[in-house]
LOPADO-579676 format. One record per atom (N, C-alpha, C): x, y, z; residue in three letters; residue number from 1. Coordinates in Angstrom, 1 decimal, padded with zeros to 4 digits, m for minus. Atoms other than C-alpha are relative to their C-alpha. Example, Ala and Ser with C-alpha at 12.3 -4.5 7.8 and 13.67 -1.06 7.14 Angstrom:
> 000.9,m001.2,000.0,ALA,1;
> 012.3,m004.5,007.8,ALA,1;
> 000.9,001.2,000.0,ALA,1;
> m000.9,m001.1,000.0,SER,2;
> 013.7,m001.1,007.1,SER,2;
> m000.8,001.1,000.8,SER,2;
// end
This chain:
> 001.7,m000.3,m000.5,MET,1;
> m017.3,004.1,m038.0,MET,1;
> m000.1,m001.2,m000.3,MET,1;
> 001.1,001.2,000.0,LYS,2;
> m018.3,000.7,m038.7,LYS,2;
> 001.0,m000.9,001.2,LYS,2;
> m000.8,000.1,m001.3,LYS,3;
> m015.6,m000.4,m035.8,LYS,3;
> m000.7,000.2,000.8,LYS,3;
> 000.8,m000.6,m001.7,ILE,4;
> m017.1,001.6,m033.2,ILE,4;
> m001.1,m000.4,m000.3,ILE,4;
> 001.6,000.6,000.2,SER,5;
> m020.8,000.7,m034.6,SER,5;
> 000.4,m001.5,000.4,SER,5;
> m000.6,001.4,m000.3,ALA,6;
> m019.5,m003.0,m034.4,ALA,6;
> 000.2,m000.1,001.4,ALA,6;
> 000.0,m000.2,m001.3,ALA,7;
> m018.3,m002.4,m030.6,ALA,7;
> m001.3,000.0,001.0,ALA,7;
> 001.0,m000.8,m000.3,PHE,8;
> m021.5,m001.3,m029.9,PHE,8;
> m001.9,m000.7,m000.3,PHE,8;
> 001.4,000.6,000.6,GLY,9;
> m024.1,m004.2,m031.1,GLY,9;
> 000.8,m001.5,m000.3,GLY,9;
> m000.7,001.6,001.0,GLY,10;
> m021.3,m007.1,m032.9,GLY,10;
> 000.5,m000.7,001.1,GLY,10;
> m000.5,001.1,m000.5,LEU,11;
> m019.9,m008.4,m029.8,LEU,11;
> m000.7,m001.0,000.7,LEU,11;
> 000.8,001.1,m000.6,PRO,12;
> m020.7,m011.6,m028.4,PRO,12;
> 000.1,000.5,001.4,PRO,12;
> m000.2,m000.7,m001.7,MET,13;
> m021.3,m010.0,m024.7,MET,13;
> m000.6,m001.7,000.5,MET,13;
> 000.9,001.2,m001.1,THR,14;
> m022.0,m014.0,m023.2,THR,14;
> 000.2,000.0,001.4,THR,14;
> 000.3,m000.3,m001.6,TRP,15;
> m022.7,m014.4,m019.5,TRP,15;
> 001.7,m000.6,000.3,TRP,15;
> m001.5,000.3,m000.3,PRO,16;
> m018.8,m016.1,m019.3,PRO,16;
> 001.1,001.3,m000.6,PRO,16;
> m001.0,m001.2,000.8,ILE,17;
> m017.1,m013.2,m021.6,ILE,17;
> m000.4,001.2,001.5,ILE,17;
> 000.8,m000.8,m001.0,VAL,18;
> m019.7,m010.6,m018.9,VAL,18;
> 001.2,000.1,001.4,VAL,18;
> m000.6,m000.1,m001.1,CYS,19;
> m018.0,m012.1,m016.0,CYS,19;
> 001.4,m000.3,000.5,CYS,19;
> m001.3,m000.2,m000.1,GLY,20;
> m014.4,m012.7,m017.0,GLY,20;
> 000.8,001.7,m000.3,GLY,20;
> m000.4,m001.3,000.2,PHE,21;
> m014.5,m009.0,m018.2,PHE,21;
> 000.0,000.7,001.6,PHE,21;
> m000.2,m000.7,m001.6,ALA,22;
> m015.6,m007.8,m014.4,ALA,22;
> 001.1,m000.4,000.9,ALA,22;
> m001.1,000.6,m000.9,VAL,23;
> m012.9,m009.9,m012.9,VAL,23;
> 001.2,000.8,m000.4,VAL,23;
> m001.4,m000.9,000.6,ILE,24;
> m010.2,m008.3,m015.4,ILE,24;
> m000.1,001.3,000.9,ILE,24;
> 000.0,m001.3,000.1,ILE,25;
> m011.6,m004.8,m014.7,ILE,25;
> 000.5,m000.2,001.9,ILE,25;
> m000.1,000.3,m001.4,GLY,26;
> m011.6,m005.6,m010.9,GLY,26;
> 001.1,000.1,000.6,GLY,26;
> m001.6,m000.5,m000.5,ILE,27;
> m008.1,m006.6,m010.3,ILE,27;
> 001.1,001.0,m000.6,ILE,27;
> m000.4,m000.6,000.5,TYR,28;
> m006.8,m003.9,m012.6,TYR,28;
> m000.7,001.4,000.5,TYR,28;
> 000.5,m001.4,m001.0,VAL,29;
> m008.7,m001.1,m010.7,VAL,29;
> 001.0,m000.6,001.7,VAL,29;
> m000.8,000.4,m001.1,GLY,30;
> m007.5,m002.9,m007.5,GLY,30;
> 001.8,000.2,000.3,GLY,30;
> m001.3,000.0,000.0,VAL,31;
> m004.0,m003.1,m008.2,VAL,31;
> 000.6,001.5,m000.5,VAL,31;
> m000.9,m001.3,000.1,ILE,32;
> m003.4,000.5,m009.5,ILE,32;
> m000.6,001.2,001.2,ILE,32;
> 000.4,m000.8,m001.4,ASN,33;
> m005.3,001.7,m006.5,ASN,33;
> 001.4,m000.5,001.1,ASN,33;
> m000.6,000.2,m000.7,GLN,34;
> m002.3,000.3,m004.6,GLN,34;
> 001.5,000.3,m000.2,GLN,34;
> m001.8,m001.0,000.3,ILE,35;
> 000.7,002.6,m006.2,ILE,35;
> m000.5,001.4,m000.2,ILE,35;
> m000.8,m001.9,m000.4,PRO,36;
> 001.5,006.1,m004.8,PRO,36;
> m000.5,000.8,m000.6,PRO,36;
> m000.6,m001.0,000.7,ILE,37;
> 002.7,007.4,m007.3,ILE,37;
> m001.4,000.8,m001.0,ILE,37;
> 001.5,m000.6,001.1,LEU,38;
> m001.2,007.3,m009.6,LEU,38;
> m000.7,000.8,000.8,LEU,38;
> 001.3,m000.6,m000.4,HIS,39;
> m002.8,009.1,m006.8,HIS,39;
> m000.2,000.9,m000.5,HIS,39;
> 000.2,m001.1,000.4,ASP,40;
> m004.8,011.7,m007.6,ASP,40;
> 000.1,000.2,m001.7,ASP,40;
> m000.5,000.0,001.5,THR,41;
> m004.1,011.3,m011.7,THR,41;
> m001.6,m000.8,m000.5,THR,41;
> 000.5,000.9,001.0,SER,42;
> m005.8,009.9,m014.4,SER,42;
> m000.2,m001.5,000.3,SER,42;
> 000.1,001.5,m000.5,PHE,43;
> m004.7,006.5,m013.8,PHE,43;
> m001.0,m000.5,001.1,PHE,43;
> 000.6,000.5,m001.3,GLN,44;
> m006.7,006.2,m010.5,GLN,44;
> m001.1,000.9,000.3,GLN,44;
> 001.5,m000.7,000.2,ASP,45;
> m009.9,008.3,m011.4,ASP,45;
> m000.9,m001.3,m000.7,ASP,45;
> 000.7,001.6,000.4,VAL,46;
> m011.2,004.8,m012.9,VAL,46;
> m000.8,m000.3,001.0,VAL,46;
> 000.2,000.2,m001.0,ALA,47;
> m011.4,004.1,m009.4,ALA,47;
> m001.5,000.5,001.1,ALA,47;
> 001.1,m000.5,m001.2,VAL,48;
> m013.7,006.6,m007.7,VAL,48;
> m000.7,000.8,m001.0,VAL,48;
> 000.6,m001.1,000.6,MET,49;
> m015.4,008.3,m010.5,MET,49;
> m001.0,m001.0,m000.8,MET,49;
> 001.2,000.9,000.6,LEU,50;
> m018.4,006.9,m012.6,LEU,50;
> 000.5,000.0,m001.9,LEU,50;
> m000.4,m000.6,001.3,GLU,51;
> m016.9,008.2,m016.3,GLU,51;
> m000.3,m001.6,m000.7,GLU,51;
> m000.5,001.2,m000.1,TRP,52;
> m015.5,004.3,m016.9,TRP,52;
> m000.8,m000.6,m000.2,TRP,52;
> 001.2,001.0,m000.2,TRP,53;
> m018.4,002.5,m015.6,TRP,53;
> m000.9,000.0,m000.8,TRP,53;
> 000.7,m000.3,000.9,VAL,54;
> m020.7,003.9,m017.7,VAL,54;
> 000.2,m000.4,m001.7,VAL,54;
> m000.8,000.4,001.5,LEU,55;
> m018.6,003.4,m021.2,LEU,55;
> m000.3,m001.9,000.3,LEU,55;
> 000.0,001.7,m000.4,PHE,56;
> m018.7,m000.5,m019.3,PHE,56;
> m001.4,m000.4,000.1,PHE,56;
> 001.5,000.7,000.0,ALA,57;
> m022.3,m000.8,m018.9,ALA,57;
> m000.3,000.3,m001.5,ALA,57;
> 000.5,m000.2,001.8,VAL,58;
> m023.3,000.8,m022.7,VAL,58;
> 000.7,m001.2,m000.6,VAL,58;
> m001.0,001.3,000.2,LEU,59;
> m020.5,m001.9,m023.6,LEU,59;
> m001.3,m001.1,000.3,LEU,59;
> 001.0,001.6,000.4,ILE,60;
> m022.8,m004.6,m022.6,ILE,60;
> m001.2,000.0,m000.1,ILE,60;
> 001.4,000.3,000.2,VAL,61;
> m026.4,m003.6,m022.6,VAL,61;
> m000.1,000.3,m001.9,VAL,61;
> 001.0,000.1,001.4,SER,62;
> m026.3,m002.6,m026.2,SER,62;
> 000.9,m001.3,m001.3,SER,62;
> m000.3,001.2,000.0,ASN,63;
> m024.6,m006.0,m026.7,ASN,63;
> m000.9,m001.2,000.3,ASN,63;
> 000.8,001.2,000.0,CYS,64;
> m027.6,m008.0,m025.8,CYS,64;
> m001.6,000.4,m000.4,CYS,64;
> 000.8,000.3,000.6,LYS,65;
> m031.0,m009.0,m027.1,LYS,65;
> m001.0,000.7,000.7,LYS,65;
> 001.3,m000.8,m000.4,SER,66;
> m033.4,m007.7,m024.5,SER,66;
> 000.5,000.8,001.0,SER,66;
> m000.3,m001.4,m001.2,ALA,67;
> m033.6,m005.2,m021.5,ALA,67;
> m000.1,m000.9,001.2,ALA,67;
> 000.1,000.9,m000.5,ARG,68;
> m034.3,m008.1,m019.4,ARG,68;
> 001.5,m000.3,000.3,ARG,68;
> m001.1,000.3,000.2,GLU,69;
> m030.9,m009.5,m020.5,GLU,69;
> 001.3,001.1,000.6,GLU,69;
> m000.9,m001.5,000.3,ALA,70;
> m029.3,m005.9,m020.6,ALA,70;
> 000.2,000.1,001.6,ALA,70;
> 000.0,000.0,m001.4,GLY,71;
> m030.4,m005.6,m016.6,GLY,71;
> 000.8,m000.7,001.0,GLY,71;
> m000.4,001.1,m001.0,LEU,72;
> m029.5,m008.8,m015.6,LEU,72;
> 001.7,000.1,m000.2,LEU,72;
> m001.1,000.1,000.6,LYS,73;
> m026.1,m009.0,m017.3,LYS,73;
> 001.1,001.7,000.5,LYS,73;
> m000.5,m001.3,m000.3,CYS,74;
> m025.3,m005.1,m016.2,CYS,74;
> 000.1,000.2,001.7,CYS,74;
> m000.2,000.3,m001.3,LEU,75;
> m025.8,m006.0,m012.7,LEU,75;
> 000.9,m000.9,000.5,LEU,75;
> m001.3,001.1,m000.2,VAL,76;
> m023.9,m009.2,m012.4,VAL,76;
> 001.5,000.6,m000.6,VAL,76;
> m001.2,m000.2,000.2,PHE,77;
> m021.2,m007.3,m014.0,PHE,77;
> 000.7,001.4,001.3,PHE,77;
> m000.7,m000.8,m001.2,PHE,78;
> m021.1,m004.7,m011.0,PHE,78;
> 000.0,m000.7,001.2,PHE,78;
> 000.2,001.3,m001.3,LEU,79;
> m021.8,m007.4,m008.6,LEU,79;
> 001.3,m000.9,000.3,LEU,79;
> m001.3,000.8,m000.4,ILE,80;
> m018.7,m009.3,m009.2,ILE,80;
> 001.4,001.1,m000.2,ILE,80;
> m001.1,m001.2,000.1,SER,81;
> m016.1,m006.2,m010.4,SER,81;
> 000.0,000.9,001.1,SER,81;
> m000.3,m000.8,m000.9,GLN,82;
> m016.5,m004.0,m007.3,GLN,82;
> 000.6,m000.7,001.0,GLN,82;
> m000.3,000.9,m001.4,PRO,83;
> m016.1,m007.1,m004.5,PRO,83;
> 001.7,m000.2,m000.5,PRO,83;
> m000.9,000.5,000.3,VAL,84;
> m013.3,m008.3,m006.5,VAL,84;
> 001.1,001.3,000.4,VAL,84;
> m000.6,m001.2,m000.3,ILE,85;
> m011.7,m004.4,m006.3,ILE,85;
> 000.4,000.1,001.5,ILE,85;
> m000.1,m000.2,m001.4,TYR,86;
> m012.0,m004.5,m002.7,TYR,86;
> 001.0,m001.2,000.6,TYR,86;
> m000.5,001.4,000.0,LEU,87;
> m010.8,m008.0,m002.3,LEU,87;
> 001.9,000.2,m000.1,LEU,87;
> m001.5,m000.4,000.7,VAL,88;
> m007.5,m006.6,m004.3,VAL,88;
> 000.6,000.9,001.3,VAL,88;
> m000.6,m001.6,m000.6,GLU,89;
> m007.3,m003.7,m002.0,GLU,89;
> 000.2,m000.7,001.8,GLU,89;
> 000.6,000.3,m001.4,LEU,90;
> m008.4,m005.5,001.7,LEU,90;
> 001.6,000.1,000.6,LEU,90;
> m001.4,m000.3,m000.6,PRO,91;
> m004.5,m005.8,002.6,PRO,91;
> 000.4,001.4,000.5,PRO,91;
> m000.4,m001.2,m000.3,ALA,92;
> m004.1,m002.4,002.2,ALA,92;
> m000.8,000.9,001.1,ALA,92;
> 001.3,m000.6,m000.6,ILE,93;
> m007.1,m000.8,003.6,ILE,93;
> m001.0,m000.4,001.0,ILE,93;
> 000.7,000.8,m001.1,GLY,94;
> m008.7,m003.6,005.8,GLY,94;
> m001.3,m000.1,m000.1,GLY,94;
> 001.3,m000.2,000.4,LEU,95;
> m011.8,m004.6,005.9,LEU,95;
> m001.1,000.3,000.6,LEU,95;
> 001.2,m000.8,m000.6,ASP,96;
> m013.9,m002.4,008.0,ASP,96;
> 000.0,001.2,m001.3,ASP,96;
> m000.5,m000.5,001.4,LYS,97;
> m012.7,000.2,005.1,LYS,97;
> m000.5,m000.6,m001.2,LYS,97;
> m000.1,000.3,001.3,ALA,98;
> m013.0,m001.8,002.1,ALA,98;
> m001.8,m000.3,000.6,ALA,98;
> 001.7,000.0,m000.1,LEU,99;
> m017.2,m003.0,003.5,LEU,99;
> m000.5,001.6,000.4,LEU,99;
> 001.4,m001.5,000.2,TYR,100;
> m018.2,000.8,004.3,TYR,100;
> 000.3,000.6,m001.1,TYR,100;
> m000.1,m000.9,001.3,TYR,101;
> m016.6,002.2,001.0,TYR,101;
> m001.1,m000.8,m001.0,TYR,101;
> 000.4,000.7,000.6,TYR,102;
> m018.4,m000.9,m000.9,TYR,102;
> m001.8,000.0,000.3,TYR,102;
> 001.3,000.2,m000.4,THR,103;
> m021.6,m001.0,001.2,THR,103;
> m000.7,001.3,m000.2,THR,103;
> 000.4,m001.6,000.2,SER,104;
> m022.3,003.0,001.5,SER,104;
> m000.2,000.4,m001.4,SER,104;
> m000.2,m000.7,001.1,ILE,105;
> m021.1,003.5,m002.1,ILE,105;
> m000.3,m001.0,m001.2,ILE,105;
> m000.5,001.0,001.3,TRP,106;
> m020.6,000.5,m004.7,TRP,106;
> m001.2,m000.9,m000.1,TRP,106;
> 001.6,000.7,000.3,LEU,107;
> m023.5,m001.4,m003.6,LEU,107;
> m001.4,000.4,m000.2,LEU,107;
> 001.2,m000.6,000.5,PRO,108;
> m026.3,000.8,m004.0,PRO,108;
> 000.1,000.3,m001.4,PRO,108;
> m000.6,m000.3,001.3,VAL,109;
> m024.5,001.8,m007.7,VAL,109;
> m000.5,m001.4,000.0,VAL,109;
> m000.3,001.4,000.6,SER,110;
> m024.2,m002.0,m008.5,SER,110;
> m001.8,m000.4,000.1,SER,110;
> 001.7,000.2,000.2,LEU,111;
> m028.5,m002.8,m007.6,LEU,111;
> m000.7,001.3,m000.8,LEU,111;
> 000.6,m000.6,000.9,LEU,112;
> m029.7,000.2,m009.5,LEU,112;
> 000.4,m000.1,m001.4,LEU,112;
> m000.3,000.0,001.3,THR,113;
> m027.9,m000.9,m012.6,THR,113;
> m001.0,m001.5,m000.5,THR,113;
> 000.9,001.6,001.0,LEU,114;
> m030.4,m004.0,m012.9,LEU,114;
> m001.1,001.0,m000.3,LEU,114;
> 000.9,m000.7,000.4,PRO,115;
> m033.1,m001.2,m013.6,PRO,115;
> 000.8,000.8,m001.0,PRO,115;
> m000.9,m001.2,000.9,GLY,116;
> m030.5,001.2,m015.1,GLY,116;
> 000.2,m000.5,m001.2,GLY,116;
> m000.6,000.6,001.6,GLY,117;
> m029.2,m001.5,m018.2,GLY,117;
> m001.5,m000.3,m000.2,GLY,117;
> 001.8,000.1,001.0,ALA,118;
> m033.3,m002.4,m018.7,ALA,118;
> m000.2,001.5,m000.9,ALA,118;
> 000.3,m001.6,000.6,ILE,119;
> m033.5,001.5,m019.4,ILE,119;
> 000.9,000.1,m001.1,ILE,119;
> m001.5,m000.3,001.1,ALA,120;
> m030.0,001.9,m021.3,ALA,120;
> m000.3,m000.8,m000.9,ALA,120;
> 000.0,000.6,001.7,PHE,121;
> m031.0,m000.7,m023.9,PHE,121;
> m001.1,000.3,m000.8,PHE,121;
> 000.9,m001.1,000.9,LEU,122;
> m033.5,001.4,m024.9,LEU,122;
> 000.8,000.9,m001.3,LEU,122;
> m000.8,m000.8,001.1,ALA,123;
> m030.9,003.7,m026.4,ALA,123;
> 000.5,m000.6,m001.0,ALA,123;
> m000.1,000.7,000.9,LYS,124;
> m030.5,001.1,m028.6,LYS,124;
> m000.8,000.7,m001.5,LYS,124;
> 001.2,m000.5,001.1,ARG,125;
> m033.6,002.4,m030.5,ARG,125;
> 000.5,000.9,m000.9,ARG,125;
> m000.2,m001.3,000.4,GLN,126;
> m033.0,004.6,m033.3,GLN,126;
> m001.0,000.8,m000.6,GLN,126;
> 001.5,m000.8,m000.2,ASN,127;
> m035.5,007.1,m033.0,ASN,127;
> 000.2,000.8,001.4,ASN,127;
> m000.2,m001.1,m001.1,ALA,128;
> m035.9,010.2,m030.2,ALA,128;
> 000.3,m000.5,001.1,ALA,128;
> m000.2,000.6,m001.1,LEU,129;
> m036.4,007.8,m027.5,LEU,129;
> 001.6,m000.5,000.7,LEU,129;
> m001.2,000.4,000.4,GLY,130;
> m033.0,006.2,m028.4,GLY,130;
> 000.9,001.3,000.6,GLY,130;
> m000.7,m000.8,m000.2,ALA,131;
> m031.4,009.4,m028.4,ALA,131;
> 000.0,000.7,001.3,ALA,131;
> 000.1,m000.5,m001.5,ALA,132;
> m032.6,010.9,m025.4,ALA,132;
> 000.5,m001.0,001.1,ALA,132;
> m000.6,000.6,m000.7,ILE,133;
> m031.7,008.2,m023.6,ILE,133;
> 001.5,m000.1,000.2,ILE,133;
> m001.0,m000.5,000.3,LEU,134;
> m028.5,008.2,m024.7,LEU,134;
> 000.9,001.1,000.7,LEU,134;
> m000.5,m001.4,m000.4,GLY,135;
> m028.1,011.8,m024.2,GLY,135;
> 000.1,000.4,001.8,GLY,135;
> 000.2,m000.5,m002.0,VAL,136;
> m029.2,011.7,m020.1,VAL,136;
> 001.7,m000.5,000.3,VAL,136;
> m000.7,000.9,m000.3,GLY,137;
> m026.6,009.0,m019.9,GLY,137;
> 001.3,000.7,000.0,GLY,137;
> m001.4,m000.5,000.0,ASN,138;
> m023.8,010.8,m021.4,ASN,138;
> 000.0,001.2,000.6,ASN,138;
> 000.1,m001.5,m000.6,THR,139;
> m024.6,013.8,m019.8,THR,139;
> 001.1,000.0,001.5,THR,139;
> m001.1,000.2,m001.3,ILE,140;
> m023.1,012.1,m016.3,ILE,140;
> 001.3,m000.3,m000.8,ILE,140;
> m001.5,000.2,000.8,VAL,141;
> m019.8,011.2,m018.7,VAL,141;
> 000.4,001.8,000.5,VAL,141;
> m000.5,m001.0,000.2,ALA,142;
> m019.7,014.9,m019.6,ALA,142;
> m000.3,000.8,001.5,ALA,142;
> m000.6,m000.6,m001.3,LEU,143;
> m019.9,016.4,m015.8,LEU,143;
> 000.7,m000.6,000.6,LEU,143;
> m001.3,000.6,m000.9,MET,144;
> m017.4,013.9,m014.5,MET,144;
> 001.0,001.0,m001.0,MET,144;
> m001.6,m001.1,000.8,GLY,145;
> m015.0,015.8,m017.7,GLY,145;
> 000.1,001.3,000.4,GLY,145;
> 000.3,m001.1,m000.8,VAL,146;
> m016.3,019.1,m016.3,VAL,146;
> 000.5,m000.2,001.4,VAL,146;
> m000.7,000.2,m001.5,SER,147;
> m015.6,018.3,m012.6,SER,147;
> 001.3,000.0,m000.1,SER,147;
> m001.0,000.4,000.2,TYR,148;
> m012.4,016.8,m013.5,TYR,148;
> 000.9,001.0,m000.8,TYR,148;
> m000.6,m001.2,000.6,PHE,149;
> m011.5,020.1,m015.6,PHE,149;
> 000.2,001.0,000.6,PHE,149;
> 000.3,m000.6,m001.2,GLN,150;
> m012.5,022.2,m012.5,GLN,150;
> 001.6,m000.3,000.7,GLN,150;
> m001.1,m000.3,m001.2,GLN,151;
> m009.7,020.3,m010.6,GLN,151;
> 001.4,m000.6,m001.2,GLN,151;
> m001.6,000.2,001.1,MET,152;
> m007.1,020.0,m013.8,MET,152;
> 000.4,001.8,000.0,MET,152;
> m000.2,m001.0,m000.1,LEU,153;
> m006.9,023.7,m013.6,LEU,153;
> 000.7,000.2,001.0,LEU,153;
> m000.9,m000.4,m001.4,GLY,154;
> m005.6,024.1,m010.1,GLY,154;
> 001.6,m001.5,m000.1,GLY,154;
> m001.2,000.8,m000.4,SER,155;
> m003.1,021.2,m010.7,SER,155;
> 000.8,m000.9,m001.6,SER,155;
> m000.2,000.3,001.6,PHE,156;
> m002.7,020.9,m014.7,PHE,156;
> 001.4,m000.8,000.2,PHE,156;
> 000.4,000.3,000.8,PRO,157;
> m001.5,018.4,m016.0,PRO,157;
> m000.9,m001.0,000.5,PRO,157;
> 000.6,001.0,000.0,ARG,158;
> m003.0,016.0,m014.0,ARG,158;
> m001.6,000.1,m000.1,ARG,158;
> 001.5,000.6,000.3,HIS,159;
> m006.7,014.5,m014.7,HIS,159;
> m000.2,000.8,m001.3,HIS,159;
> 000.2,m000.3,001.9,LEU,160;
> m006.2,015.8,m018.5,LEU,160;
> m000.3,m001.4,m000.7,LEU,160;
> m000.2,001.5,000.3,LEU,161;
> m006.1,012.1,m019.8,LEU,161;
> m001.4,m000.2,000.3,LEU,161;
> 001.6,000.8,m000.7,THR,162;
> m009.7,011.4,m017.5,THR,162;
> m000.7,001.2,m001.0,THR,162;
> 000.6,m001.3,000.7,VAL,163;
> m010.8,015.3,m019.2,VAL,163;
> m000.2,m000.6,m001.7,VAL,163;
> 000.2,000.0,001.0,VAL,164;
> m010.3,014.2,m022.7,VAL,164;
> m000.3,m001.6,m000.5,VAL,164;
> 001.0,000.8,000.0,SER,165;
> m011.4,010.9,m022.1,SER,165;
> m001.9,m000.4,000.0,SER,165;
> 001.1,000.3,m000.2,CYS,166;
> m014.4,011.3,m021.0,CYS,166;
> m001.0,001.1,m001.4,CYS,166;
> 000.5,000.3,001.3,ALA,167;
> m014.9,013.4,m024.2,ALA,167;
> 000.1,m000.6,m001.1,ALA,167;
> m000.1,001.1,000.9,ALA,168;
> m014.0,010.7,m026.2,ALA,168;
> m001.2,m001.2,000.6,ALA,168;
> 001.1,001.0,m000.6,ILE,169;
> m016.5,008.3,m024.1,ILE,169;
> m001.2,000.8,m000.3,ILE,169;
> 001.3,m000.7,000.5,VAL,170;
> m019.5,010.8,m025.2,VAL,170;
> m000.2,m000.6,m001.6,VAL,170;
> 000.2,000.0,001.7,ALA,171;
> m018.5,011.0,m029.0,ALA,171;
> 000.0,m001.7,m000.2,ALA,171;
> 000.4,001.0,000.5,VAL,172;
> m017.9,007.3,m029.4,VAL,172;
> m001.2,m000.8,000.5,VAL,172;
> 001.3,000.7,000.0,THR,173;
> m021.1,006.0,m027.9,THR,173;
> m001.2,000.8,m000.7,THR,173;
> 000.7,000.0,001.1,VAL,174;
> m022.8,008.2,m030.0,VAL,174;
> 000.1,m000.3,m001.0,VAL,174;
> m000.7,000.4,001.2,LEU,175;
> m021.2,007.3,m033.2,LEU,175;
> m000.2,m001.5,000.0,LEU,175;
> m000.1,001.5,000.3,GLY,176;
> m021.4,003.7,m032.2,GLY,176;
> m001.3,m000.5,000.4,GLY,176;
> 001.2,000.3,m000.3,VAL,177;
> m024.8,003.5,m030.6,VAL,177;
> m001.4,000.5,m000.5,VAL,177;
> 000.9,m000.4,001.2,GLN,178;
> m026.9,005.6,m033.1,GLN,178;
> 000.6,000.4,m000.9,GLN,178;
> m000.6,000.1,002.1,LYS,179;
> m026.5,004.9,m036.9,LYS,179;
> m000.4,000.9,m001.1,LYS,179;
> 000.3,m000.8,000.7,LYS,180;
> m028.5,007.9,m038.0,LYS,180;
> 000.3,001.2,000.4,LYS,180;
> m000.7,m001.2,m000.2,ARG,181;
> m027.0,011.3,m038.5,ARG,181;
> m001.0,001.0,001.1,ARG,181;
> 000.7,m000.5,m000.8,GLN,182;
> m030.2,012.7,m037.2,GLN,182;
> m000.3,m000.1,001.7,GLN,182;
> m000.3,000.4,m002.0,THR,183;
> m030.3,010.7,m033.4,THR,183;
> 001.1,000.5,000.6,THR,183;
> m001.4,m000.3,m000.2,ARG,184;
> m026.9,011.2,m033.3,ARG,184;
> 000.1,001.9,000.5,ARG,184;
> m000.5,m001.9,m000.2,LEU,185;
> m027.3,015.3,m033.4,LEU,185;
> m001.1,000.1,001.1,LEU,185;
> 001.0,000.1,m001.0,LEU,186;
> m030.2,014.9,m031.4,LEU,186;
> 000.2,m000.1,001.4,LEU,186;
> m000.7,000.4,m001.4,SER,187;
> m028.2,013.0,m028.2,SER,187;
> 001.1,001.2,000.0,SER,187;
> m000.8,m000.7,000.1,ALA,188;
> m025.3,015.0,m029.2,ALA,188;
> m000.8,001.4,000.7,ALA,188;
> 000.4,m001.5,m000.5,ALA,189;
> m027.4,018.7,m028.4,ALA,189;
> m000.3,m000.7,001.3,ALA,189;
> 000.1,000.2,m001.6,ILE,190;
> m029.0,016.7,m025.1,ILE,190;
> 001.0,000.1,000.7,ILE,190;
> m001.2,m000.5,m001.2,THR,191;
> m025.7,016.3,m023.7,THR,191;
> 000.3,001.3,000.3,THR,191;
> m000.7,m001.1,m000.5,VAL,192;
> m024.4,019.4,m024.3,VAL,192;
> m000.8,001.0,000.8,VAL,192;
> 001.2,m000.8,m000.7,LEU,193;
> m027.7,021.2,m023.2,LEU,193;
> 000.0,m000.7,001.7,LEU,193;
> m000.1,000.1,m002.1,LEU,194;
> m027.9,019.4,m019.6,LEU,194;
> 001.4,m000.1,000.4,LEU,194;
> m001.3,m000.4,m000.8,THR,195;
> m024.4,019.7,m019.1,THR,195;
> 000.0,001.1,000.0,THR,195;
> m000.3,m001.6,m000.3,ALA,196;
> m024.4,023.5,m019.5,ALA,196;
> m000.8,000.5,001.3,ALA,196;
> 001.1,m000.5,m001.0,VAL,197;
> m028.0,023.9,m017.5,VAL,197;
> 000.3,m000.6,001.1,VAL,197;
> m000.6,000.7,m001.4,ILE,198;
> m026.6,021.7,m014.5,ILE,198;
> 001.0,000.6,000.3,ILE,198;
> m001.0,m000.7,m000.6,ALA,199;
> m023.0,023.2,m014.7,ALA,199;
> m000.7,001.4,000.1,ALA,199;
> 000.2,m001.4,m000.5,ALA,200;
> m024.3,026.7,m014.6,ALA,200;
> m000.8,000.0,001.0,ALA,200;
> 000.4,m000.3,m001.5,TRP,201;
> m027.1,026.2,m011.8,TRP,201;
> 001.0,m000.2,001.3,TRP,201;
> m000.5,000.5,m001.2,THR,202;
> m024.2,024.3,m009.9,THR,202;
> 000.9,001.5,000.5,THR,202;
> m000.9,m001.1,m000.1,VAL,203;
> m021.9,027.4,m010.5,VAL,203;
> m000.9,001.5,001.0,VAL,203;
> 000.8,m001.1,m000.5,MET,204;
> m024.8,030.0,m009.5,MET,204;
> m000.2,m000.2,001.6,MET,204;
> 000.9,000.4,m001.5,ASN,205;
> m025.6,027.9,m006.1,ASN,205;
> 001.8,m000.1,000.5,ASN,205;
> m001.1,m000.6,m000.7,GLY,206;
> m021.6,028.8,m005.4,GLY,206;
> 000.2,m002.0,000.4,GLY,206;
> m000.3,001.4,m000.3,ARG,207;
> m021.2,024.5,m005.6,ARG,207;
> 001.1,m000.3,m001.3,ARG,207;
> m001.4,000.8,001.0,THR,208;
> m018.3,022.3,m007.5,THR,208;
> m000.6,m000.9,m000.3,THR,208;
> 000.7,001.4,000.4,LEU,209;
> m019.3,019.4,m009.6,LEU,209;
> 000.6,m001.2,000.6,LEU,209;
// end
């Protein structure tokens, strides 16, 4: 438990580390996208969905000392990692497709991490506000898990590792960011409730996550 808590507040998340982390993740994701056998599997899910990127962002912001620092470091992490991915993929997908995917999807997401990182920094507060912010963030991960679970039912065991990892990310961030039993329970309850409501509403409207 202490090691988990140390990862969310005890790491030296300096600018060189943030930039180096972004480059390493970018190269890794760009490379695995070029391996056909990994297509539509848990190993390639990190390239197309948000669950792992939420974890990366939480790791960064929880090791910052201010909301301003958290927002800036989160933004820089995404502004480096995403272009690196497409640079690695460039020979395979071409410039036009790389620019389309980046400008239409990941650039807007990256820009949103500036205010998003600043808000996420408040999840470090050991009170109801911190628990609520963490719970809302973890709802994104939980919904990704539900979506992958739906996909997995039709092609088991594809995406099984992703479903498990989504549950693990929620558990680890709750235990790591929130230190009190009461706020941990509140954060987990908010995640479960929001996920259930959104998933039920989606199903009732004949849609899929």
